[in-house]
LUMBA-662667 format. One record per atom (N, C-alpha, C): atom name; chain; residue in three letters; z, y, x. Coordinates in pm, whole numbers, plus 50000, padded with zeros to 5 digits. Layout:
BEGIN
node a->CA | c->A | r->Ala | zz->Z | yy->Y | xx->X $
...
***
This chain:
BEGIN
node a->N | c->A | r->Met | zz->91998 | yy->79514 | xx->70339 $
node a->CA | c->A | r->Met | zz->92045 | yy->79628 | xx->70293 $
node a->C | c->A | r->Met | zz->91981 | yy->79664 | xx->70192 $
node a->N | c->A | r->Pro | zz->92008 | yy->79704 | xx->70061 $
node a->CA | c->A | r->Pro | zz->91927 | yy->79732 | xx->69956 $
node a->C | c->A | r->Pro | zz->91895 | yy->79896 | xx->69955 $
node a->N | c->A | r->Gln | zz->91939 | yy->79999 | xx->70033 $
node a->CA | c->A | r->Gln | zz->91938 | yy->80117 | xx->70030 $
node a->C | c->A | r->Gln | zz->91815 | yy->80140 | xx->70126 $
node a->N | c->A | r->Leu | zz->91773 | yy->80052 | xx->70213 $
node a->CA | c->A | r->Leu | zz->91643 | yy->80068 | xx->70289 $
node a->C | c->A | r->Leu | zz->91514 | yy->80025 | xx->70209 $
node a->N | c->A | r->Asn | zz->91559 | yy->79993 | xx->70096 $
node a->CA | c->A | r->Asn | zz->91420 | yy->79935 | xx->70008 $
node a->C | c->A | r->Asn | zz->91392 | yy->80078 | xx->69927 $
node a->N | c->A | r->Pro | zz->91263 | yy->80160 | xx->70001 $
node a->CA | c->A | r->Pro | zz->91251 | yy->80282 | xx->69940 $
node a->C | c->A | r->Pro | zz->91158 | yy->80275 | xx->69779 $
node a->N | c->A | r->His | zz->91104 | yy->80154 | xx->69752 $
node a->CA | c->A | r->His | zz->91044 | yy->80149 | xx->69632 $
node a->C | c->A | r->His | zz->91082 | yy->80228 | xx->69518 $
node a->N | c->A | r->Pro | zz->91217 | yy->80187 | xx->69467 $
node a->CA | c->A | r->Pro | zz->91251 | yy->80266 | xx->69325 $
node a->C | c->A | r->Pro | zz->91275 | yy->80410 | xx->69353 $
node a->N | c->A | r->Trp | zz->91356 | yy->80421 | xx->69469 $
node a->CA | c->A | r->Trp | zz->91353 | yy->80571 | xx->69477 $
node a->C | c->A | r->Trp | zz->91276 | yy->80653 | xx->69542 $
node a->N | c->A | r->Phe | zz->91183 | yy->80627 | xx->69597 $
node a->CA | c->A | r->Phe | zz->91047 | yy->80674 | xx->69612 $
node a->C | c->A | r->Phe | zz->90983 | yy->80734 | xx->69498 $
node a->N | c->A | r->Tyr | zz->90980 | yy->80626 | xx->69423 $
node a->CA | c->A | r->Tyr | zz->90911 | yy->80664 | xx->69290 $
node a->C | c->A | r->Tyr | zz->90959 | yy->80788 | xx->69202 $
node a->N | c->A | r->Ile | zz->91100 | yy->80759 | xx->69193 $
node a->CA | c->A | r->Ile | zz->91185 | yy->80854 | xx->69119 $
node a->C | c->A | r->Ile | zz->91149 | yy->80960 | xx->69193 $
node a->N | c->A | r->Met | zz->91189 | yy->81001 | xx->69292 $
node a->CA | c->A | r->Met | zz->91151 | yy->81123 | xx->69402 $
node a->C | c->A | r->Met | zz->91025 | yy->81194 | xx->69370 $
node a->N | c->A | r->Ile | zz->90906 | yy->81109 | xx->69390 $
node a->CA | c->A | r->Ile | zz->90790 | yy->81181 | xx->69365 $
node a->C | c->A | r->Ile | zz->90756 | yy->81224 | xx->69210 $
node a->N | c->A | r->Thr | zz->90799 | yy->81111 | xx->69095 $
node a->CA | c->A | r->Thr | zz->90822 | yy->81199 | xx->68980 $
node a->C | c->A | r->Thr | zz->90899 | yy->81310 | xx->68950 $
node a->N | c->A | r->Ser | zz->91008 | yy->81313 | xx->69004 $
node a->CA | c->A | r->Ser | zz->91094 | yy->81464 | xx->68958 $
node a->C | c->A | r->Ser | zz->90996 | yy->81558 | xx->69022 $
node a->N | c->A | r->Trp | zz->90970 | yy->81544 | xx->69145 $
node a->CA | c->A | r->Trp | zz->90903 | yy->81660 | xx->69212 $
node a->C | c->A | r->Trp | zz->90774 | yy->81700 | xx->69154 $
node a->N | c->A | r->Leu | zz->90705 | yy->81592 | xx->69114 $
node a->CA | c->A | r->Leu | zz->90587 | yy->81647 | xx->69016 $
node a->C | c->A | r->Leu | zz->90633 | yy->81718 | xx->68898 $
node a->N | c->A | r->Thr | zz->90707 | yy->81670 | xx->68855 $
node a->CA | c->A | r->Thr | zz->90781 | yy->81731 | xx->68722 $
node a->C | c->A | r->Thr | zz->90811 | yy->81878 | xx->68736 $
node a->N | c->A | r->Leu | zz->90906 | yy->81907 | xx->68831 $
node a->CA | c->A | r->Leu | zz->90952 | yy->82004 | xx->68872 $
node a->C | c->A | r->Leu | zz->90823 | yy->82096 | xx->68926 $
node a->N | c->A | r->Ser | zz->90720 | yy->82086 | xx->69008 $
node a->CA | c->A | r->Ser | zz->90599 | yy->82173 | xx->69036 $
node a->C | c->A | r->Ser | zz->90504 | yy->82181 | xx->68934 $
node a->N | c->A | r->Leu | zz->90494 | yy->82080 | xx->68854 $
node a->CA | c->A | r->Leu | zz->90377 | yy->82109 | xx->68764 $
node a->C | c->A | r->Leu | zz->90398 | yy->82133 | xx->68641 $
node a->N | c->A | r->Ile | zz->90527 | yy->82121 | xx->68595 $
node a->CA | c->A | r->Ile | zz->90564 | yy->82147 | xx->68455 $
node a->C | c->A | r->Ile | zz->90685 | yy->82252 | xx->68430 $
node a->N | c->A | r->Ile | zz->90793 | yy->82244 | xx->68507 $
node a->CA | c->A | r->Ile | zz->90882 | yy->82318 | xx->68505 $
node a->C | c->A | r->Ile | zz->90870 | yy->82473 | xx->68582 $
node a->N | c->A | r->Gln | zz->90815 | yy->82464 | xx->68704 $
node a->CA | c->A | r->Gln | zz->90780 | yy->82575 | xx->68778 $
node a->C | c->A | r->Gln | zz->90715 | yy->82688 | xx->68693 $
node a->N | c->A | r->Pro | zz->90576 | yy->82644 | xx->68680 $
node a->CA | c->A | r->Pro | zz->90544 | yy->82738 | xx->68594 $
node a->C | c->A | r->Pro | zz->90571 | yy->82818 | xx->68462 $
node a->N | c->A | r->Lys | zz->90651 | yy->82739 | xx->68392 $
node a->CA | c->A | r->Lys | zz->90707 | yy->82802 | xx->68265 $
node a->C | c->A | r->Lys | zz->90837 | yy->82877 | xx->68324 $
node a->N | c->A | r->Ile | zz->90887 | yy->82864 | xx->68400 $
node a->CA | c->A | r->Ile | zz->90989 | yy->82965 | xx->68441 $
node a->C | c->A | r->Ile | zz->90939 | yy->83081 | xx->68523 $
node a->N | c->A | r->Leu | zz->90809 | yy->83092 | xx->68608 $
node a->CA | c->A | r->Leu | zz->90739 | yy->83165 | xx->68670 $
node a->C | c->A | r->Leu | zz->90695 | yy->83264 | xx->68550 $
node a->N | c->A | r->Ser | zz->90634 | yy->83216 | xx->68463 $
node a->CA | c->A | r->Ser | zz->90574 | yy->83320 | xx->68333 $
node a->C | c->A | r->Ser | zz->90668 | yy->83402 | xx->68288 $
node a->N | c->A | r->Phe | zz->90821 | yy->83400 | xx->68293 $
node a->CA | c->A | r->Phe | zz->90903 | yy->83506 | xx->68232 $
node a->C | c->A | r->Phe | zz->90895 | yy->83627 | xx->68316 $
node a->N | c->A | r->Leu | zz->90898 | yy->83745 | xx->68269 $
node a->CA | c->A | r->Leu | zz->90905 | yy->83852 | xx->68338 $
node a->C | c->A | r->Leu | zz->91058 | yy->83880 | xx->68344 $
node a->N | c->A | r->Pro | zz->91069 | yy->83971 | xx->68486 $
node a->CA | c->A | r->Pro | zz->91180 | yy->83983 | xx->68510 $
node a->C | c->A | r->Pro | zz->91235 | yy->84093 | xx->68382 $
node a->N | c->A | r->Thr | zz->91369 | yy->84113 | xx->68344 $
node a->CA | c->A | r->Thr | zz->91438 | yy->84202 | xx->68268 $
node a->C | c->A | r->Thr | zz->91433 | yy->84365 | xx->68334 $
node a->N | c->A | r->Asn | zz->91447 | yy->84377 | xx->68455 $
node a->CA | c->A | r->Asn | zz->91467 | yy->84491 | xx->68539 $
node a->C | c->A | r->Asn | zz->91360 | yy->84502 | xx->68619 $
node a->N | c->A | r->Gln | zz->91290 | yy->84617 | xx->68583 $
node a->CA | c->A | r->Gln | zz->91162 | yy->84633 | xx->68645 $
node a->C | c->A | r->Gln | zz->91188 | yy->84724 | xx->68784 $
node a->N | c->A | r->Ile | zz->91143 | yy->84689 | xx->68860 $
node a->CA | c->A | r->Ile | zz->91168 | yy->84778 | xx->68993 $
node a->C | c->A | r->Ile | zz->91090 | yy->84881 | xx->68958 $
node a->N | c->A | r->His | zz->91165 | yy->85020 | xx->68999 $
node a->CA | c->A | r->His | zz->91113 | yy->85160 | xx->68981 $
node a->C | c->A | r->His | zz->91106 | yy->85210 | xx->69130 $
node a->N | c->A | r->Asp | zz->91003 | yy->85288 | xx->69139 $
node a->CA | c->A | r->Asp | zz->90991 | yy->85378 | xx->69256 $
node a->C | c->A | r->Asp | zz->91107 | yy->85491 | xx->69260 $
node a->N | c->A | r->Lys | zz->91216 | yy->85476 | xx->69346 $
node a->CA | c->A | r->Lys | zz->91289 | yy->85594 | xx->69338 $
node a->C | c->A | r->Lys | zz->91268 | yy->85688 | xx->69475 $
node a->N | c->A | r->Pro | zz->91307 | yy->85800 | xx->69464 $
node a->CA | c->A | r->Pro | zz->91279 | yy->85875 | xx->69587 $
node a->C | c->A | r->Pro | zz->91391 | yy->85835 | xx->69722 $
node a->N | c->A | r->Tyr | zz->91343 | yy->85865 | xx->69807 $
node a->CA | c->A | r->Tyr | zz->91443 | yy->85797 | xx->69909 $
node a->C | c->A | r->Tyr | zz->91533 | yy->85955 | xx->69922 $
node a->N | c->A | r->Met | zz->91654 | yy->85923 | xx->69934 $
node a->CA | c->A | r->Met | zz->91776 | yy->85983 | xx->69940 $
node a->C | c->A | r->Met | zz->91818 | yy->85980 | xx->70085 $
node a->N | c->A | r->Asn | zz->91835 | yy->86081 | xx->70175 $
node a->CA | c->A | r->Asn | zz->91885 | yy->86065 | xx->70290 $
node a->C | c->A | r->Asn | zz->92039 | yy->86120 | xx->70297 $
node a->N | c->A | r->Asn | zz->92118 | yy->86025 | xx->70296 $
node a->CA | c->A | r->Asn | zz->92276 | yy->86037 | xx->70265 $
node a->C | c->A | r->Asn | zz->92308 | yy->86059 | xx->70424 $
node a->N | c->A | r->Lys | zz->92398 | yy->86200 | xx->70429 $
node a->CA | c->A | r->Lys | zz->92438 | yy->86211 | xx->70581 $
node a->C | c->A | r->Lys | zz->92585 | yy->86144 | xx->70576 $
node a->N | c->A | r->Thr | zz->92616 | yy->86097 | xx->70682 $
node a->CA | c->A | r->Thr | zz->92741 | yy->86046 | xx->70695 $
node a->C | c->A | r->Thr | zz->92816 | yy->86117 | xx->70799 $
node a->N | c->A | r->His | zz->92942 | yy->86152 | xx->70773 $
node a->CA | c->A | r->His | zz->93027 | yy->86218 | xx->70845 $
node a->C | c->A | r->His | zz->93104 | yy->86098 | xx->70931 $
node a->N | c->A | r->Pro | zz->93166 | yy->86141 | xx->71037 $
node a->CA | c->A | r->Pro | zz->93257 | yy->86074 | xx->71104 $
node a->C | c->A | r->Pro | zz->93389 | yy->86080 | xx->71079 $
node a->N | c->A | r->Trp | zz->93458 | yy->85964 | xx->71078 $
node a->CA | c->A | r->Trp | zz->93593 | yy->85982 | xx->71012 $
node a->C | c->A | r->Trp | zz->93704 | yy->86023 | xx->71109 $
node a->N | c->A | r->Thr | zz->93761 | yy->86119 | xx->71081 $
node a->CA | c->A | r->Thr | zz->93883 | yy->86147 | xx->71196 $
node a->C | c->A | r->Thr | zz->93982 | yy->86075 | xx->71172 $
node a->N | c->A | r->Trp | zz->94005 | yy->86008 | xx->71296 $
node a->CA | c->A | r->Trp | zz->94141 | yy->85931 | xx->71297 $
node a->C | c->A | r->Trp | zz->94268 | yy->85997 | xx->71307 $
node a->N | c->A | r->Pro | zz->94383 | yy->85974 | xx->71242 $
node a->CA | c->A | r->Pro | zz->94496 | yy->86066 | xx->71288 $
node a->C | c->A | r->Pro | zz->94566 | yy->86062 | xx->71402 $
node a->N | c->A | r->Trp | zz->94521 | yy->85958 | xx->71487 $
node a->CA | c->A | r->Trp | zz->94581 | yy->85902 | xx->71628 $
node a->C | c->A | r->Trp | zz->94481 | yy->85944 | xx->71706 $
node a->N | c->A | r->Thr | zz->94404 | yy->86009 | xx->71715 $
node a->CA | c->A | r->Thr | zz->94282 | yy->86051 | xx->71794 $
node a->C | c->A | r->Thr | zz->94322 | yy->86212 | xx->71846 $
***
């Protein structure tokens, strides 16, 4: 069964993993996010119980 021969597929997997982790990932991580996180004051919203018409 040729599916059980890992020789060509293992090489392709290792090559693609190394390409992703060593070349593509640092390029993607170097971008700055467009929306910076700002410290917002915590607002305590009070919730009110809903008065159901049938109770």
